[in-house]
C-alpha positions in Angstrom: 87.0 84.3 62.2 88.9 84.2 59.0 91.5 81.6 58.3 94.9 82.0 59.8 97.2 83.3 57.2 100.6 81.8 56.4 102.2 85.2 56.9 100.9 85.3 60.5 102.1 81.8 61.2 105.5 82.6 59.9 105.7 85.8 61.9 104.8 83.9 65.1 107.4 81.3 64.2 110.1 84.0 63.9 109.0 85.4 67.3 109.1 82.1 69.1 111.4 79.8 67.0 108.7 77.1 67.4 107.3 74.6 64.8 104.9 76.0 62.2 102.1 73.6 63.3 102.4 74.8 66.9 102.3 78.4 65.8 99.2 77.8 63.7 97.5 76.0 66.6 98.3 78.9 68.9 96.9 81.5 66.5 93.8 79.4 66.0 93.3 79.1 69.8 93.7 82.9 70.3 91.7 84.0 67.3 94.8 85.3 65.5 96.0 87.6 68.4 99.8 87.5 68.1 100.5 88.5 71.7 98.0 86.1 73.1 99.4 83.4 70.9 102.9 83.9 72.3 101.5 83.7 75.8 99.5 80.6 74.9 102.6 78.8 73.5 104.6 79.6 76.7 101.8 78.3 78.7 101.8 75.0 76.7 105.5 74.6 77.1 105.2 75.1 80.8 102.7 72.3 80.9 105.1 70.2 78.8 107.8 70.7 81.4 105.3 69.8 84.2 104.4 66.5 82.5 108.0 65.6 82.4 108.9 66.6 85.9 109.4 63.1 87.1 111.5 61.9 84.1 115.1 61.0 84.6 117.8 63.3 83.2 120.9 61.1 82.9 122.3 62.6 79.7 123.4 66.1 78.8 126.4 68.3 78.0 128.9 70.7 79.5 129.4 74.2 78.2 132.1 76.8 79.1 132.5 80.5 78.4 135.4 82.8 79.2 134.8 86.6 78.6 135.6 89.9 80.2 138.0 88.5 82.8 135.4 86.0 84.1 134.5 82.4 83.3 131.6 80.1 83.8 130.9 76.3 83.3 127.5 74.7 83.3 126.1 71.1 83.2 122.8 71.0 81.4 120.9 67.7 81.5 118.2 66.0 79.4 116.6 62.6 79.1 118.3 61.0 76.0 121.7 60.9 74.3 120.3 62.1 70.9 118.9 65.2 72.5 122.2 65.9 74.3 123.8 66.1 70.8 120.8 68.1 69.4 121.7 71.6 68.0 118.8 73.2 69.9 120.0 71.7 73.2 123.5 72.8 72.5 122.3 76.4 71.8 120.4 76.3 75.1 123.5 75.3 77.0 125.5 78.1 75.3 122.8 80.6 76.1 122.6 79.6 79.8 126.3 79.6 80.4 126.4 83.1 79.0 123.6 84.2 81.4 125.5 82.6 84.3 128.6 84.5 83.3 127.0 87.9 82.7 124.4 88.0 85.5 126.2 86.0 88.2 123.2 84.3 89.8 123.8 83.0 93.4 122.9 79.4 92.6 121.0 77.1 90.2 117.6 78.2 91.6 118.5 81.9 91.0 119.6 81.1 87.5 116.6 79.1 86.4 114.3 81.6 88.2 115.4 84.4 85.8 112.4 85.0 83.4 114.6 84.9 80.3 116.1 81.6 81.4 112.8 80.0 82.3 111.4 81.0 78.9 114.4 79.7 77.0 114.2 76.3 78.8 110.4 76.1 78.2 110.7 76.9 74.5 113.4 74.3 74.0 111.4 71.7 75.9 108.4 72.5 73.7 110.5 71.8 70.6 112.4 68.8 71.8 109.7 67.3 74.1 112.2 66.3 76.9 112.8 67.4 80.4 115.8 69.6 80.7 117.5 70.9 83.9 120.5 72.9 84.9 122.2 70.4 87.2 125.0 72.8 88.3 127.2 75.7 87.3 130.2 77.6 88.6 131.4 81.1 87.9 135.0 82.3 88.5 136.3 85.8 88.6 139.7 87.3 87.7 142.9 85.8 86.6 144.0 83.8 83.6 141.5 81.1 82.3 141.7 78.1 80.1 139.3 75.3 79.4 138.7 72.0 77.6 135.4 70.4 76.6 135.6 66.7 75.5 134.5 65.9 72.0 131.3 64.1 73.3 130.5 67.4 75.2 129.8 65.3 78.4 133.0 66.4 80.2 134.7 69.7 80.7 137.5 71.3 82.7 137.9 75.0 83.6 141.3 76.2 84.9 141.9 79.5 86.8 145.4 80.8 87.4 147.2 83.8 88.7 149.6 85.4 86.3 149.5 87.1 83.0 149.8 86.6 79.3 148.0 84.2 76.9 148.5 80.5 77.5 145.5 79.0 75.7 147.3 75.8 74.6 148.9 75.0 77.9 145.7 75.6 79.9 143.6 73.7 77.4 146.0 70.7 77.8 145.7 71.0 81.6 141.9 71.1 81.2 142.1 67.9 79.2 144.3 66.4 81.9 141.7 67.3 84.6 138.8 65.8 82.5 140.8 62.6 82.0 142.3 62.1 85.5 139.9 63.8 87.8 142.3 64.8 90.6 140.6 65.3 93.9 142.7 68.3 94.9 144.2 71.3 93.2 147.3 72.0 95.2 149.1 70.5 98.3 147.7 73.4 100.4 144.2 72.4 99.3 144.4 68.8 100.7 142.2 68.6 103.8 144.3 68.0 107.0 142.2 65.0 107.9 142.7 63.4 104.5 146.4 63.9 104.8 146.5 62.6 108.4 144.5 59.5 107.4 146.8 58.7 104.5 149.9 59.3 106.6 148.5 56.9 109.2 147.8 54.3 106.6 151.3 54.6 105.1 152.9 54.3 108.6 150.9 51.1 109.3 151.9 49.6 106.0 155.6 50.3 106.7 155.3 48.9 110.3 153.6 45.7 109.0 156.5 44.8 106.7 159.1 42.7 108.6 161.8 44.0 106.3 161.5 47.4 108.0 161.8 46.1 111.6 165.6 46.8 111.9 165.7 50.0 109.8 166.8 53.3 111.5 164.1 55.8 112.3 165.5 58.3 109.9 165.2 55.8 107.0 161.6 55.0 108.1 160.8 58.7 107.9 162.3 59.0 104.5 160.2 56.1 103.4 157.1 57.8 104.7 157.9 61.0 103.0 158.5 59.2 99.7 155.1 57.5 99.9 153.3 60.7 100.8 155.0 62.4 97.8 153.8 59.5 95.6 150.3 59.8 97.0 150.3 63.6 96.3 151.4 62.8 92.7 148.3 60.7 92.3 145.7 62.9 93.9 146.9 66.6 93.7 146.7 68.3 90.3 149.9 70.4 90.5 151.9 67.3 91.6 150.7 65.0 88.8 152.8 64.4 85.7 151.2 66.0 82.7 148.9 63.5 81.0 150.4 64.3 77.6 153.9 63.1 78.5 155.1 63.2 74.9 154.4 66.9 74.7 155.5 67.6 78.3 158.2 65.0 79.2 159.1 64.6 82.9 157.0 67.6 83.8 154.3 68.0 86.4 151.3 70.2 86.0 152.8 72.6 88.6 156.1 72.8 86.8 154.4 73.5 83.4 152.5 76.3 85.0 155.6 77.7 86.7 157.5 77.7 83.5 154.7 79.8 81.9 154.7 82.2 84.9 151.4 81.0 86.2 150.2 79.8 89.6 147.1 77.5 89.8 144.2 79.1 91.7 141.5 76.5 91.2 139.8 74.2 88.7 136.3 73.0 88.0 135.6 69.6 86.5 132.2 68.5 85.3 131.3 65.2 83.9 127.6 64.5 83.1 126.3 62.0 85.6 129.1 62.3 88.1 129.0 64.0 91.5 
């Protein structure tokens, strides 16, 4: 056959966004047939992913998207820190969180099983030559949303509230608070009864073990227990925690800041690459 032209190579590159040398090789292997060359490239990238199937993916980034009254957050993982900061990897994360938002797949398997998603991952793997996986994602529907993604892209917080109006700055600050402090629970009502019972029992045993409390009236002991439970809530429940940016929100809990804005916390999602 005749030599592969530069124009054909460039056309295939535009179709696939893959390196020129890979495109030239694909056209050579398929005798210049453009459609077969595209299929050949996808086949090769699938093989590249298979070769990397056992590689560890300890790096990655978090991406968030809010649009049309819905929101999604995704954790996309890769093998190395340089790749996590790579523009192609970042674009992949942005594309996949958009698919999660718009198509509402049931779970990770359903998301990566979508042909467009599978092809996008394979194409990026072919370019970067590292294993990439969707570790987890969440999609929230309805309400007022805000989010924060840390500058290293490895941590992100998505906040969902009931209410109205635009509160981007406040909810971004609460998202940053969530990323920094990682509260286990959103609201007091969300604390599991067994966790509360366990903490209450622990506090009671601490108070009983202190000889100074032996002669104190029962009502005082109960007040001590209540005070310690309140302190524990302030450490573990988001709405009861003092705002992390105390200079901007002095003597204000997260719940109080939301109440002032006419919002009620519904839930939050916090992702940190590498954490459970």
